[in-house]
N, C-alpha and C positions, 0 to 999 in steps of 0.2 A: 068762532074758534080758529079763524084763519091765522091769527097771530102765532098760534102754536107751531105752525109750519113755516114760520119766517126763518129764512136761512141765516145762520150766524156766520160772521166773518171767521170765527175761530173753530167752526164745527169740524173742519178737516185738518186741523193742526196735527201734524204727524211727528212722532218722536223719531229723531235721527241719532243713532248711536255711532260714535266714531270707532275707527279701528283701534286695536289694542295699543298701537304705537302712539296714539294721541291721548291715551289715558295715563294717569299716574299709577304705576304698577309696582309690584313687589313691596308693598307696605305691610305692616303688621297691625292688624285690628282684631280685637277680641269681642266677646259677647258681654255686654254691660247691662246690669239691671238698674237702669236710670229712667228718669222722666224726660230726659233731653233727647235731641235729635242726633247727638254724637258728631255733628259736623256743622260748620257755619261758614259763610262766605261774605266778603265785602267786595267793593269794586276792584280791589287789588290782590287780596289774599283769600286762601281757604285754610281752615283750621279743623282738625279732627283728632279724636283720641288715638293714642299710639300704644301698641303692645297689649298684652292680655290683661294687665292690671288697669290700664287706662289712666294712670296717674300722670302721664306725660302727654303733651299736646304737640302735634306736628303742624307747622305753619309753612305753606308753600304758596308761591305766586299763583294767581287764579288761572293763568294760561299755561301752567307748567304741565309737563308730561314726561313719560319715560320711566325707566327703572329707578328706584330710590334705594340708597344705601342704608344698611342697618345703623350706620354711624352718622347719619345726617343730623344737623342741629335741631334741637327740640326745646320745648319749654318744660323745664323740670322745676315745678313750683309747688306741687301738692304731694302729700304723703299717702293719699288714697285716691280712689277713682274720681275722675272729673265727671260730674253729673250733667253739666250743661255749659255751653259757651256761646257767646254772641259778640258780634262786632258792632261798634257804634255806627248809626246811620249818617253821622256828620264827620267821621274820621275813620278812614279805611285802615289805619294802623292801630286803633285802640280796641283791644280785645279784653273781654271780661270772662273769667272762668269761675265756676262754682264746683265744689268738691264735697265728698263725704267726710273730709277732715274738718268740716264746719267753717271753712274759710271761703271768701270771695276775693279774687285777686285781679288786679288791673295790669295789663301788659301793654307795652308799646312795641309794635313791630316796626323796625327801621324801614325806610323807604326802599331799600335794596333787598329786603327780606332778611331772614335769619342767616347770618354768616357764622355764628357760633351759638352753642346752647346757652339759654338764659335760665337763671334760677332766682334772680332778684326782680320781683315785680315792682311796678310803679306805686301801687297802693294795695293795702290789705284791709279787708273788712271781716269782722268775726260775727258769727251767729250764736255764740255762747253755748257751745256743746250741742248744737242741733245741726243735723245733716242738712246741707243746703241742696235743694231740689232743682230750682230753676233760677235763671238770671237773665237780665236783658236791659235794654236802654229805652228811655222814654222816646216816643216818636216825634215830639215837637220841641221839647226842652233840652237844650244843650247841656251836657254834664250831669244829667239826672239818670240814675241807675236804680233798678228795682231787683229784689231777689226774694225768694220764698224758702222757708225752712220750717218743716213740720206744718203747723197752722198759722205761721207768722208771715205777714207781708211787710217788708221793710223797704224804705226809699233812702238812697244815699246821694249826697251832693259831692261830686268829684272835685269841685273847686275848693271846698273846705275839708274834704275827706272825712265827713261826719255823717252820721245817721240822722235824717231829718224827720222820719216818720216810721212808726212801727205799730202793728196791730196784730192781736192774737185771738181774734174772735172766731176763726175757723176751728171747728171741733176736731177735725182730722187733718191728715197730710194734704197739702195743696199739690195737686198733680200737674196743673197747667195754669198758665195765666197769659192774657193777651190784651193789649191796649186797643182802644178805639183809635182810628187814624188821626182824629183831632186831638188825642191825648187827654180827653176830659175824664173818662172813666175806664175801669179795668174789669175784665171778665175773668173769673176763676172757676176751675173745676176741682172738686174736692173728693176725697176718698169716702165721705159720708153720702155719696150718690147725689149730691146737690151741685147746682151751678149757681153762681152769684154774680151780681153786678156790684162793683166796689168803687167807691169814690173817696180817695184819701183826703180830699179837701172839704168834705161834707161836715156840717156841724152835727155832733152827736156820733151815732154809730156810722162808720163808713160803708157798711153793707146796706145797699139800697134795695136790692131785689134778690129773692131766693126762689128757686124752683127745683123740683125733683128732676133728675136727669137719668142717665143710664143706670139700670138697676143691677149693677155688678160692681164689686169693690176693686176690680182690676183697673188697670191704667186707663185713664180717659184724657182727652185733649180738647182744648177750646181755642177758637180763632175768631176774631172779630172781622166781619165782612166789610172791611174798609171803613167808610164813613156812613154806612147804612145803619139802620136801627136793628140789625139782625146779627146774631152770632151763630156759629156752627160748632158742634161738638161731635167727637167720635169716641166710641167706647163699646161696651158689651151690655147686652140685656140679661135678664135673669137666666135665659137658656144658653148664655155664652155665645150668642150670635153677635157679630160685629154690626154696629149701628152708626148711622150718621143722622144727626138731628139738627134742624134749623129752627131757631126761635126768634121771634120779634119781641124786643124789650118792651114794646107798648102792650103786648099781651103775653107776658112772660111765662105764665104757668101752662099755657097751651102750646105744644110744639106746632110750628107751621108745616114742617115736613119731617117724616121719619122714614129712613131708608135702611132696610135690613139687607146685609150683604151675604156673608158666609159664616162658617163656624171655625175659622182659623184662630190661632192663639196670639198672633202678632198684633200689637196695637197699631192702629192706623195713624200715621203722622200727617195731619192736614197742612198743605202748603197752598196758600191762597194769594192770588194776584188781584188787587182791587181795581186795577186799570182795565183788565180784560175779563174779569169775573171767572178766570180759569182756576179750577181747584184740582190739586194733585193729591192723591191718597196713596202713600207709600207705607206698607206694613212691615214692621220689623220681622225679619225672617222670611218675608214673601219674596217671590221672584217676579212679581208683577207690580207695576205702578199704574194706577187708574187715573184717567183724566176725565173730569166732569166740568160742565159749564153751569154756573148758577144763574138762575133767572128770577125775575120779580113775581112771576105768576106760576101757577101749576103748569108743568110738573116740578118746577123749582130746580131739579137736578137733571141735566141732560148728559148722558154718557158719551164720551168721545173715544178716540183710539187708545187702546191699551198697550202699554209697553211690557214685554216679557224678556227677562234677561237673568242677571246674576242675583244671588240672594242678598237682600238689602240689610245692612247694619245701621244705616242712617241716611238722611236725605235733607236737602235744603235748597232754597231758591237763590239764584244769583241776582243782585240788584239790576234794575232795568237799564241803568246807565252803562252797564258793562256788556250789553247784548250787541250782537251783530245785526244792526237794523237794516243794513243794505242787503242782507240775505233773508229778510222776513223772519228773523228769529224773534218770536214773541215771548218766549220764556226759556229758561235753561235750568234743569234740575241736576244737582250734583248728587249722584248716588254713591254712597259709601258701602263697599263690600268688604269681605274679609281680607282681600289683598289688592284692591284697586279703588280708585276714585274715577267714576265714569261720568263725564259731562254729557247729558242727554239734551239735545237741542230740539225744541218744539218749533217747527217751521210751518208757516201757512203757505200752501202751494200757490204760486202765481206764475203767470206766463213769462214774466221777465223779472230779473232782479237788478236791472240797470238803474232803476229809479227808486226813490224813497216812497214807500206806500204809507201815506199819512193816515189813511183810514184804519190802519192796524195799530197805530201808536198814538193814543190820546196823550195829552199832557200828563206827566207823572210827577210824583212828589220829588222835590229838589233835594239838595244836599246842604243848604244854608238856612239857618234859622236865627231870628233875633231874640228868641226866648231863652232864658236861663233858668236854672232850677229854682232859685229863690223867687223869681217873679212868678213862675207857675204855681208854686206853693201858696203864694199870696193871692191867688185867684185870677191871674192873667191867663187868657187864652189867645193864642195866635197861631194860625195855621202855617205850615211850611210852604213857602212859595213854590208854585208848580214850575216845571221846566219842560222844554220841548226836546224830543229825541231826534228831531230833524237835523241831519248833519249840516245842512246849510245854515242853521241857527246856532250851531255849537262851535266853540272856539277851535276845536281840532277835528272837525268833520266827524266821521263815524268811528274814530278811535274812542276807547273807553275813557270815561271821566274818572280820575283817581284823585282822592283828597288825602293829603298828608299835612298834618298840622303840628308836627313835632311831638315830643314826649309830654308827659302829664304836666310837668312844671311849665313848659311853654304853653300848653293848653290853658292852664289856670291863669297865667299872666295875660293871655289874650282875652279871657273872659273878664278879668279885672279891668283891662283897658276898655273893653266894650261897655262894661257897666259904668266906668268913670266918664266915658264920653256921653253916654245917655243921660247921666246925672247933670253934666255941665251944659249940655245943649238943650235939655228938656225934651219934650215930645216933638220929634221932627215933623215938619210939614211934608206935603206930597212931593215938593220939588227937592227937598233935602234928603229924601230916603236913599239909602244906599242901593247901588245897582247890583246886578247879578254877580259882579266880580269884586264887590267891596269886601274888605278885610281878608282878601286872599291875594297872594302875590303871583303874578303871571310873568315868567321869565322868558324872553325871546332871545335865544342865542344866535339866531341867524343875522339879525340886523344890529347887534351890539347895543340895543337899548331895552329898557324894562318898562312894562306897563304897571303902574302902581297907583295907589290912592292915599288919601290922608291918613288912613288908619294903619298903614303898613309900617313895619319897623325893620325891614330887611336890611337897611343900611347899617343899623346898629348891630344886627346879628352877624353881619359880615365884617364888622370892624372897620368899615369904610364909610365915607360920606359922599353920596353921589351929588355932583354939581349939575345945574341945569344943562350945561353944555355937554356933559357926558351922557345924559339921558335922552338927548335929542339927536336925531339924524341930521345929516348935512342938508344944504338947501335943495339940492336936486332930489334927494330922497323925499324930503318934505313935500315937494311939488307933486311927486308921484303919489304920495299918501293922500293928499287932498283930492287929486283926480279920482283915485280909487274909491275914497269914501263918498264923494259926490255921486259916483256912478252906481255903487253897489249897496251902500248902507241904507237901511230903511230909516223912517223918521224917528222912531223910538231910539235907535242906536245913535243917531246924530244928536238927539237931546242928551243922551247919556254922555257922549263924548264931550258935549259942550259943558255939562255939569262937572265932568271930570277936569276939564281945562280950568274952570273957575276954581275948583278946589285945589288944583295944583298951584295956581297963582297965589291962593291964600297960604299955601304951605311955604312958598318962597318968602312971603312977607313975614311969617312967624316961624323961623327955623327952630326956635327953642321948644316948640310943641313936640318936635320929634326927639329932642335931646332928653326931655323929662320922661318920656315913655320908655319902659324897659321891656315890653313884651317882645317875645320872639315872633318871627314871621310865620305865617301860615301859607302853605302852598297848595295850589291845585295843579296837578301835573297829569299829563296824558301818557298812557303807556306807549303811545306811539311817538312821543316826543313832540316838539314844537315845530312849526312851519319855518324852515330855514331859508326859504327862497321867495316868500311873498314879499313884495316890495314894501308893504305897509305893516306887515305883521297881523293884519286883520284877516278875518275869515271871508271866504267867498263861496258863492253857491257851488255845489258839487257839479262837476262835468263828467259825463261818462268817459271812461278810458277805453282805448281800443281793445278789442278782444285779443286774448293771447292765442298764440298758435298751438298746435298739438304738441310741439316740443316744449311748451311752457316757457318759451323765450319771448321777451318783450320786443315789439317792433322798434324800428329806429324812430327817434324823436323827430318831430316836425321841425322844418327849418324856419317856419314863420315865427316872427318875434312876438306875435300876439299870444301865442300859446305856450304854456309851460307845463311840460309833462311831469314835472317833479313836485307840483303843489300837492299839499296833503289833502286830497279829496277822496271821497268814498270810492271804493273799488268795486264795480259791478262784477259779479261772477255768474256764469250760466248755471242754472239749476241742474245738477247732475245727481250723483249718488251721495251717500253719507260721507264719503271721504272728501267730497269737495268742500265741506264746511270745516273739516279738521284735516288738513293735509299733513300726513306723517313726514317726518324728516327722511332724507335720503340716506342717512348714515347714522352711526351712533351719536348720541347727544354729548357734546363735549362738556366737561365740567372742570372746575378748578377749585382751589381752596386758598385760604389766606397764607398758607405756607408755600404755595407754588409747587405742590407735588405733582409729579407726572403720572397720570393714571393710564389704565389700559386703553380707555377710549381715546386718549390723546395720541398714544403711540400708534394705535391701529385704527385710526379714523378713516372712514370711507370718503373719498373725494366727492365733491358736489357735482351734480349733473350740470353739463354746460348749458348756459342760458338761464339757469334758475335765478331767482331774486338774490339768493344768498351768494351767488357766484359773481355778481357784478360788484367789483370792489370800488371803493372810493379812491379818488386821486388826491394826493397831498398837495399842500401849498408850497412849503419850503423844503429845502434839503435838510437832512439830519433826521432827528426824531421828534415827532410831534404827535399830539393826540388828535385824532380825527373821528369823533363819533359820527356815525352816519345819520342822515335825516331819518326821523322815525325811530331813533334809538331809544330804547326804554331806559328808565333811570337806573335799573339794576342789571343792565346787560353787560356782556363782557367788554372790557376796555382793551384796545389794541394799540400797539406801537407800530407805526409805519416806518420801516427801515428802507431807505431809498438808495438806489445806485444808478449810475449811468449805464446805458445800454446802446448797442449799435443798431438795433432794429427800429423801424418806424413805429410811431405810436398807433395803437389800435383805437383811434378816436375819430369819430365822424366829424363832419364839417361843422356841426353846431356844438362841438365840444362834449358830446356824450360818449362815454366809453362803451364800446360794443362788447357783447359777450363773445368769448373765444370758443372756437370749435374744439373738438377733442384732439384733432391732429395738431392744431396750433398750440394747445396747452402742452401736449407732449414735447413738441419742438422747443417751446419756451422752457420747459423743465429741463430738457437736455442741455440747452444753452446755458441755463443758470448753473447747472452742475459744473460746467467747464469754466465759467468766468466768475463764479461767486467768490467773494472774499470770505475769509474766516471770520465769522461773526462772534463765535464763542471760543474760549480758550481750549475747550475740549473737542474741537473740530466738529461741533454739532452744527447741522444745517437744517434749514426749514425750506422745503421745496415749495414752489409757487402753487402747485395744485393741491396743497394740503388744505384740509378744512379748517374752519375757525377753531381755535383752541388746540390745534394739533402741533405738538412740539417734537423735536428729535433730541433724545438723551445722549446719543453717542454716535460717532461716525460709523461704528460697526453696525449700527441699527438702521442705516439708510436703506431706502427701498431698492436702490440699484447696486447695493454692495454685494459682491460675489460671495463673501463669506457667510452671508445670511441666506442659506438655501431653504430653510424651513422655519416653522415656528419654534420647534424644539432647539434648533441651532441658535436662533435669536435669543431664546431664553438662556441657553448655555453661555452665550457671549456676555449677556447681562450679568449672570451670576459670577463669571470670572472677573468682570470689571468691578463688581461690588464686594469682592471678598474682604477687602481691607476697610470697608466702611462699617460704621457702627449702626446697629439696628435701632430704629426709632419706632415708636408707636404712631401710626398715622392719625392725624387730627381729622375731625369731621369734615368731609369734603362739602363744599358749598356748590350746589347745582347752579350753573350759569347757563342762561338760555342763549340760543343762537341769535345773532343780530340780524334783523330783517332789512337788508340793504335795498336801495332803490336805484334806478337810473338817475344819476345826478349830473346836471350840466356843470361845466367848469366855469369858474369865475374868471374875470378878465386877467387878473394877475396869474392865475394858473395857466391860462392859455399862452401867456407870454413865456412862461417857463417851459411849456411843452414844445415851443418852437425849436429850442436849441438842443434839448435832450429828451430822453424818455424816462419816465419814472417807473421803476419796477418795485412793486410793494411786496413785502413779506410780512405776514401777520404772526405776531408772537403774543400769546396770552400771558398776562402777568396778573398778580393779585391787584385788584382794583384799589384797595385801600392804600397800598404802598405807592401805586402810580399816582393817585390823587395827592398824596402827601408830597411826593417829589415835584409834581406839577405846581403845587402851591408855592413851593420854595423857588420855582423857576430854574431848577437844575435839570435841564434836559439830558445833558451828557451823563450826569451822575445817575439819572434814571436808567439810561441805556445799560450802564454797567452793573449797577447794584441790583436792579430788579431782575434782570435776566440771570446774573450769576447766582443770586439768591434762589431763584426758582430752580435752577439746574443743580446747584449744590444740595438743596433740600431733596430734590428728586433722587440724587445719586445715593443718598443715605437711606432710602426706603428699602423695605424688604422686597424680594422678588414678587411675592404675592400681592404687594401693594400696587406694583406697576403692571404686572401681567394678569392679575386676578388669581384667586386661589385655584390652583390646578392640582387635583388629587390624582394619584396613580390608581386609586380605587374608585374613581368617579363612576365608571361604567361596570362595576362589579355585577356578576350574574349569578343568580341562585338557580340551581338545577336539581330537581328531585331525582332520586335514584330510580333505576329501572324497576318495573313491577316485580321482577324476580327477587329483588332485595327487600321487598316489603314484608312485614309481618301483618297478616290480615286476620279477619274474623275475630277482632277484639269485641268484648261484650262486658256488660255490667261495670263500666267505668264509674268510679265514684265522683259525684258532683258536690260532695259535702266537705271538700278539703278547705281549710281556712285560707284567707287571702295572703297570709304571710308565707305560705308554702307554695313552691313553684309547681307542685303537682305531678312532676315527671322528672326522672333523673336517669342518665345513661352514662356508661363508661365504654371503654373500647371492647368489652366482652359481652355485657348484658345490660338490660334496662329494667327499671322498677316502676310499676304502675299500680296505683291504689285502686282497689275494687270496692264496689258498693256492698252494703249489707253489714250485719253486726260482726263484731270481733276485730275490726281494724285489719282487713286483709290487704296484702301487697303481693302482686303477681310479679314473678321474675321470668323474663324472656331472654333466651340466648340469641345473640345477634348472629351467631354462626349457623343457626337453623331458621332461616327465613321461610316464608310460605304461609299457607292457610292453617290456622290453629284448628285442631280437632274440636268437634262439639263435645260438650260435657263439662265436667268440673275442671277449672283451671288451677293447677298447683300454685299455692300461695303461702306466704308467711302470715300466720295468725297471731296478732299481737294482744288480743283480748280487750283492748281499749281503743277508743277513737284515735285515729292518727292525726297528729298536729303537723309534723314535718318529718322528712327523711332525707338522707344524703349518703352517697357512696364515699368511702375512704379514697382520697385522691391518690394514695400510694399503694392501695391494696384493692384490686378489682373484685375481690371475693367478700369484702367486709362492708356491711350496710348498717347504718345507725338509724333508728326509728324512735322519734319522740312521741309520747302519748299524752292524753289529757289528764292522766293521773300523776304526772310529774316524773315518770320513769323513762329513761332512755334505754332501749334494748339494742344490743349489738348482735347482729346476725352474721353467720359465716356461711357463704354459699359454696357448696362443693363443686368441683369441676364437673362440667356436664349439666349443671343447673338443677332445678327442683324436679323431682318426679312425682311427689305427692305433697299435700298440705302438711305443714309442720308448725308447732307452737312452742318449740323449745329453742330459745335464743342461746347464743354462745356466752352472753353475759348481760347483766342488768345493772343500770346505774340509777340510783334514786337521787335525782338531781335537785328537784324542788318539791315543795308541798302543794304547789298549785299547777295549773296547766302550763305547758311550755309553748312559747310562741314559735321558736325556730331553733335549729342547731346549725353550727358551722365548724368544719374541720379547718385546721391551720394550713395555710398554703405551702409552708416550707418544713415545718417540724412534724415528725411522726407522733401519733398517739396524743395529740392535743385537740380537745373538743371544747367548743363554746356552746353554752345553752342560755337562752333568754326566757324568762317566765312572766306570768301574770303578776307576780309580786314586784315587778319593775326592777328586778336585779338581773345581772349577767354574771355567769360563773364560768371559770375555765377549769377543765378537768384533765388529769393525766390518766389516759386509758390503760396504761401499763399497771398502775397501782389502784385505779378506780378511786382516786382521791381528788378533792377539791384543792386547787392551788391559788386561785385569785377570785375576787368578787368585785364587780363594778356597780356603782350606784350613781344617782344623780338624775334619773329619769322621773318625770312627774306624771306620765301617762303611758299608754300602750306603746311598746317598742315595735316599730314596723320592720326594721331590717338592720343587719350588721354586716360590715365588709372589712376584711383584712387589707392592709396596705400591701403593695408588692414586696416590700422588704420584710414584712411579717412582724414589724415592731409595733405598729399603730393599728387602731381600729376605729371605724366611723359608724355612727348609728344615726338613724332618722326616727323621730318619735311623733306621736299623735299630737303632742303639744306644740308642733310647728318648729321644733329645734333640731339642728344638726350638731352632733357632739363628736369630738375626736378624743380617743383615750390612748394612753400608754399603759397597758394593763399591768406590766411588771413594776411600774414605778408609782402609780397613783390610782386610787379607786374612783376618783372624781375626774371629770373630763378636763383635759388641758386646754381645749378650745371649744367654743360654742358659738353658733350663729343661727340665723333664721333660715328655715327650710320651707317646704311647700305648705301653703295655708290650708289646703284641703285636708279633710280628716278621713278620707275613704281608703287610704293606704299609700304607701310609698316604697321605693327601693333606692339603694345607694351602692355605688361602686367607685373605685379609684381609677385614675387615668394619668397618662404621661409620667410614668415612673413615680407615681405618688405625689406629684406636685399639684394635681387638680382632683376634684371630687365631682362626680356626676350623680345627680339625684333626679329620680322620676317621681311624679306625683300628680296632684290635682290643684287647680286654683279654686277661687271662691265660687265659680259658676260651673264646677265639675268638668272643666276642660283639662284634658291630659297635657302635661308639659314636661319638658326636659330642661334641667338647669345645670349649669357648670359653675363651680366655685373654685376659688383659689384655696388650696388646703391650708394656707397660712392666714387667710383673711376670709372668714365665713360670715361677715356681716351682711353681705348682699351678693347675689349671683352675678357672675360676669356677663352671662347672657342666658336667656330663657327662650326655648322654642316651643310653641304651642302646636299640638297635633289636631285633636278632635275632641268631641264630647262622647265618652264611652265609659261604662261602669267598670271595665276591667283594668286592673293595675298593670302598668307597663313594667315588664321584667327585663332588666338590661343584661347584656353580656358584652364584655369589652375585650377585644383582641389587642394586646399591648404591642405586638410587632407591627401591625398595620394601623394602629390607633383608630380602629373601626368599632363603632358602638352599634350593636344590634338590639333593638327593643321591640317587644310585641306583648300582647296580652292574651289571656285565656278567652277563647271565643273570637279572636281576630282572624283575619285571613291575610293580613299584610305584615311583613317583617320590615320595620323601618330601619334604615341604615344611615349612620352619620359618621363623619370623621371629627374627632376631637383634636383641636389645635391649641397651641399656646399663644395665639394672637387672634385678634378680632376676625370674624365674629365668634370664634371658639367652637361653634357647632356648625359644621358644613354638611348639608344634606347630600347623600349619595343616591344611587339608583335603588329604590325600594323594591323588595321582592314581594310579589302578590301570588299567593297560593290559590290553588283551584278549590280548596275547601277550607272550612274553619278548623283551627287546631286548638287542642286543649293543653298543649305544653310544648316546650322547646328546650333541648339540652345539647350543649356543645361539647365536643371532645377536645383533648389536648392537641398541641401543635404537631407532635410527632406522628399523628395518625392522618395528617393531610397528605394528599397525593401532589407533591410539589412538581412532579413531572408534568402534570396537567394544569399547572398554575392554580392549584387549589390552596387557598390561604386559610380557609376555615371550613369545618365540617360539623354538622349537627344532625340530631335525630328529632323528628317531628311527630308528635302524638295527635292523631285525629280521633274521631268518635269510634272508628272501627279499624284503624291501621296504625302502624309505626313505620315511618318512611325516612330514609336517609336524605339529607339535603346538603348539597355541595355548593360552596361559594367560590367562584373563580374570577380571574381578571383576564379579559381578552388580550392576547398577545400574538404578534405575528410570528416571532421566532420562538414558538413554544417548545421546540426541541432543545433549547438551551435552558440552563438553570437561571431563573430570574432573580439574581442576587439583590436587585434593587427592591424587590417585593418581599424577600425572605432574608432578613438579617439574622445573625446568630440569635437564637431564641433561648430564653431561660428554661432550664429543666424543671418543670413543675409536675412531672409524672413519677418522680422518685424523690424521697425525702432528702433534704439538704443537711438536716441535723436532727438529733433525737429530742424527745420531750425534755429529758433531763438537762441537756445543754441549753435548750431555749429558756426554760424556767430559771436557769442559772445565768441568763443574759449573755451566754456565749454565742453571740450572733455570727452568722456567716452568710455571705451573699450566695445566692444560687448560681451555680456554674452555667455557662452558656455553651451551646453546641450548634454547629452548622447543620442545616437541613439538606445540604447539597448531596444528592445521590452520587455514588461512585460512577465514574465514566461519563458524566455530563459536563460539558463545558459551560462556564459562566457567561452571562450576557456581557459583562463588563470586559471580559478578556478579548472579545472579538469586536468590540465597538471601536469606532474610528477615534484615533488619538488626535487631539487638536494640533493641527500642523502649524509650523512657523509661517509667517507671512512670506509668500512667494510671488513670483512675477505673475501678473494678471494673465490668465489663459486666453487663447483666441476665442473660445466659445464658452463664455461664462454661464450661459443658460443651462449647460449640462452639469453644473454643480462642481464641487471640489474633487480632491483625490479620493479614490476608493481604497479600501483595505485590500490586502492580498487575498484574504479569504473570499471577499465578494468578487474580486476579479477572476479567481480560479473557478469559482462556482458559476459565474456567468459564461466563461469559456466552455465549461463542460456542457452547459445547457445548449449553447449554440452548436457545438459539435453534434450532440445527440439529435437536435432538431434538423440540422442540415442533412444528416445521414438518412432521415426518413422522408424528406420532402424533395420533389422534383423542382429543379430551378429553370425558369424560363423568363425571357424578357418580353414576351408577347403579352399585350394588354387585352383585356376582354372587349373593350370598345372598338378594337381594330376590326373585329368581325361584324360589327353592327352597321346597319344601313342608316343613312341620314333620313330626316323627315322633310318633306316638301314644304316650302314656305306657304303654299296655299292651305295646307292643313293647319298651320299655326293660325292663319287668319280666320279660318272657320271656327 
């Protein structure tokens, strides 16, 4: 049994979680009831479901990080939730998505990532009205895709875009499927509690083996353990315990190992690496990810280190060719949470990471295959060639290997060319087999020549024909290449080079072979770019680089000619903490878009630390404007224009031509000199200082860092607003996140050194849209690029809204909720009713009294006077006895003594409360209105007209009544199910309803009985609320989605087809009750039984819903009711006041905004408000359509000065003061106030010039030495 204690190399693999700055943050992910993992990764990209519905997919670069915008580009291709998504193993940009809308779609992700949202897929496959559950690609056959829907397994050939196989022999829904690594058979797990081995090419029934599996119909998963004869399944047993079962297909009916874990409800997603036998179990909804190692003998499963962190929504493994092998990273798990994507690196501890540890990385499955779908279906089996992860044997060292093969049409053409070549040449012999780089184009931009083979068509794709002289270096370079190959290349590589040379000679002799082929080129590119400085373009064994200093600055390059510090070799890093693997950026991540808009991060970017890699700029070759992508530049990195000028300083270049990193003082001096001697680059006097970060632009001369007029952020914002007053507002397009370029120390070329002798090149970087730059570069119009690109970028930026440039800055962002003092509470409440319907808010208050329903028969409502707070006496509480169950009640907004109560018998009772409140129970109302013959859902008073009441009933009708005459005036129809809520528009002309049938309807009651507009509302049927916002131009609706998650949606009142934006909150059974303050545009939402009042600002631009500071109460509340605006204490900056009902108390709640000058009237927070506490018109006038707008009144108390009256008036441009750091001119009010303070302080303090340290004795030097 000694083998059992044999130490595994991966036993101590530790999960390393990066800091939040290195994760993808502020994304929107919901809870999805699917059989997929909700996230997938290739060597270049990651893709995951987006928003609560999950019908859209977000695609980001694999190494992306930072905050993500709600308007980022997405894949909008499905009308329902995306159930599964997978990348092709042979094409990093080919993505397959399956959805509940019964469709499978193929997408091509451009090499640079998504720059704009896509809605048109490359191909669409239908499953004939059956929900698609899983999708994926064949592991060995190129262009072969599978999907499952219900009990059907289907195979599709992407080259022909046709279904080539379909089988419906599974009796229940297929929950999971997994191919064996050699692609011969498929394992499936089904809802009928069985697991099957499936061979689509078998004669007769494709189901080869069947065995009973997990004895629960809940979700189960299956994964084939590489090329072994074993499969692993996860699921639940009959007692709902989570299980892991390993089976050997040679003894299929008997499990080889059964492991029972816990009783959690989340399905375990198995992630298996066949190279290391590492298994990761991530449960949906769990906060832990288990790591186990699979062995061939008992105990079969050995538990490793467990990771505990955020709640998991999905998980996937990153391909092995994208790992950081020089840091001993053996696997990487992408964990999808509700708002983040966390890359968890599993690292094997080693003493040093300066060398490649070959024992940790066996050869892994490559990314090139000879097999196509048709050949596989005809019975051909061919394994994918293995590849080594050793950076010395890879083209670009330890950089990730990324495969981009064009869109689907290019992909199909390449397959046709490949098939045609195999048909003409027959079965190739051993010598004629393609090498590792065949049918892939490798472009080397450093030496101006390309490595190609006979199967490439890159010349045709570029529209040019490369001649032999163009593709070969000069004689001197050729001699260096031959010496390099003779010294470093192994025999197998020399044979490949010889075979390549022969094939190249054949191509010269038969040029027509290329002319007749129409396929597009396929490219293999590294995210780090290609080696620009190697003499031959070939790879060399990695050499350890010198260790970096503590300041993270690189040492000076060696003067020896034999060493080149800029070659693309693996970078050893000392093993430190988790942050060493994922280094966060030193400042905000710059981003740009195709429109060149200037964002907040660009204007306020933090300068890079001196000596960092990003800080070492490249040196240009020629004067003027040219493109200089740095070595190691990724294909989709930001493209820069180098604007050069002469300078009087000496170049900061070392003897070997390597530019040194500048110190902080040198950078400041350089920046100061630049400000004095810079030419005007842009017409608007915009400048870009040398110490700006990449992607940082200046929008105006007034916004410069050293400008005296910009004394604060608020002043800077004010300047921008004044400058942009005449511009037209535009809706911002989706910003494209661009990653920071990773510059290196780069030696100068000989021609650059000659140019450096006479002058000094000073570079300034200006980010421009890359697509426009590339277009101008292809035209060869450098000067035109300089003018058009930069002017377009800044002209587009100048027309943006202030919130687009500076971010949404709300005056109510830091609102504060403060409960009233205990002396203002009404305590000792008891017998509160818990049987109030969901359509009723359950609690109503006005400025004088509150109404609270009580439990028990008779439909009792207690009335409490707010003028008499304190502890209620024990005994019977005086109440209104209605005689029937209460459905809803509401105070008259214009009469604090009138209360309307709707009962389940269809009668509305009007109560009149005498001054002083109730002294004893009463059952005699002031009036009764027989409104309906069935139960009443709710009642609503008109916001402007007196004596107008609306009732909604179970008979799905809405009626309007005149309470003066107790007669019906209007009736509204058109609802097909239960009516959840009704809301009047601010003008009082229109009304909006939300219904259980999932529709939002807008009515004009005095003109039509049917709705004038209709749209889709919340899909959940548990309840909803609706209100108007922004002067009636928008509608806010609260409700539930399909998985009972509470959400808030904003609609355009004129276009109700789809919400403008939806914010998801949490999963809770209580309905969100909204209150909208129109003066501050603040939305308060909360539910019965909640302890948090969620606060949002509703805006007329994206994202439409802006979260504010939420208020968390100390206890649960049963209701919340807000008062009108005239009862707010504006002197204390109180903009909203409410009363909160708990189980035993009624508490006042004040919402204020922190202000420094609170003694002034904050007229920016309190505009003139509409009078809603008194009637604007009578019921007779309203029913006669004699509309009148509500008058407005100022809330400013007498004797208070307004904030705007004492604020500094923007001064005219004056002469620059001697001490600009002290700011601009102060107002007379501030000067007088400061002088008074100085006088009062001087009168109370003694003035002396003697310092405290004058009386101190010195310390002997001997004491310091001790």
